[in-house]
N, C-alpha and C positions, 0 to 999 in steps of 0.2 A: 642653736635652739630653733631659728626659723625655720629651718630646712626639715630638720627632724618634724616639724609640727606639722609641716606641707605634707611630707610624706607620710606621715598616719593619716592625716586626713583625707589623701587620696585613697589610702590605703581602704579604709572604712568607706569611703564613696563607691567602689567598685567592689567590696564585699556585700554593701547594701543591694544591690543589683543582681548578684549572686543568688537569691532566695527561690523560694520554692514559688509556683503558681499562685495566683489566686483561687482558691475554689470557689468561693464566694460569690466571684462576678460569673452574673447571667452567661450562657451562652448561646449563642445563634443557634438555633436546631439545623440539622442538614436536612432536606428537604426529600422525602423519596417517594416516586410516582408509584400510582396501585401499581401490582402485578412487576414490580421490580425487585430484588433481592436487597434487606439492609444490611450492608457489609461494615463491621466493626472489626478492630483490631485491637487485643489484649495486650500490655506492658504491663511492668509492674508499679504501683496499682492503679492502673487508670483505664480506660475504654478510652477509645477515639473512632466514630464521635463518641460525644457525651451527650448530647442532645440532639434527637430525631425525631421529627416529622411525617408520618405517614398518611397521604391523600386517601380518599376513597371510599373512607367510613368502613364498615365492617368488611370482615378480611381474614385471611387465612395467609398471614404476613411470615415469608421466607427470610431469615437470620442467616448471615455467614458468619462465624467469626475464625478471623485468624490469629492464632497465638503466636507474637513475636516478645513474649516475656523468657526469662528462664525456668519462671516455673510453669505449676498448671493451672489450667485455667477455664471457668466455663462463662456461659451467660444466659442467666434465667430472668424470665419477662415476669414482673409481680405487679398485681393490682393487690393493695393493703395488704393483707398477711397472705394472700392467696398466691400460690405458685403456678402460673399456667403454663409453664413450660420453657421450653431451650434445651441450649446444647449439654451432653455430657460433661464432665469435666475428662479434659485433656491434656496430652503435655506438649512442650514445649515445642515451636517449630511443625506443628502440624496444623490443622483445620477442620472445622465440623462444621454442618447443617443443621436446622431444627425451622419446624413449621408451627407456627401460633395463631389459635382463633383468637381475634382481637375484634370488641365491638369501639364503637368512637368513646373516647375518653383521654383519662390519662395513666401514665404507669411508668413503675422502675425497671430501669436493666439493672441487672447486680451481678458478680462473682458470689457464686454460694462457696468456695472455697474457705474454709473457716479461717476468718482474721479481714479478710481482702477485702469484704465491703467494708468492712470499719477504718480501712487504708484508706479509702475513698475510690473504690473501686463499683462505683454506681452512675446510672445516669437515668437520662428520661426519656420516655417515650410519647408521643401524643398521637393518637388517630383522630383525624377528620373527617 
């Protein structure tokens, strides 16, 4: 009985550590200097990095999205309800670039493929 209880508790402890990531924890932004391309990787259903900070104030930011997922993805930059631009939707194993005019402030990056944003495919972008 004691051995069964020990094995059972060990199993619970191991599986407790196998859960998903805590998406509520704030992520330290990746800082991108002015004039550099913002490189982002897409998988199911996540961008990496999820938090980006651009230095240099108002600018036309360059983005490169690498699709390492199995599904088609894109990267769109939004401020509130306004879509400011981004990449087209494209297939797995490819990459695409975009240029988006930005002013200082906070933005969202999202995948606009139906259902992807709702499953966690979003992030933050701050222009300083």
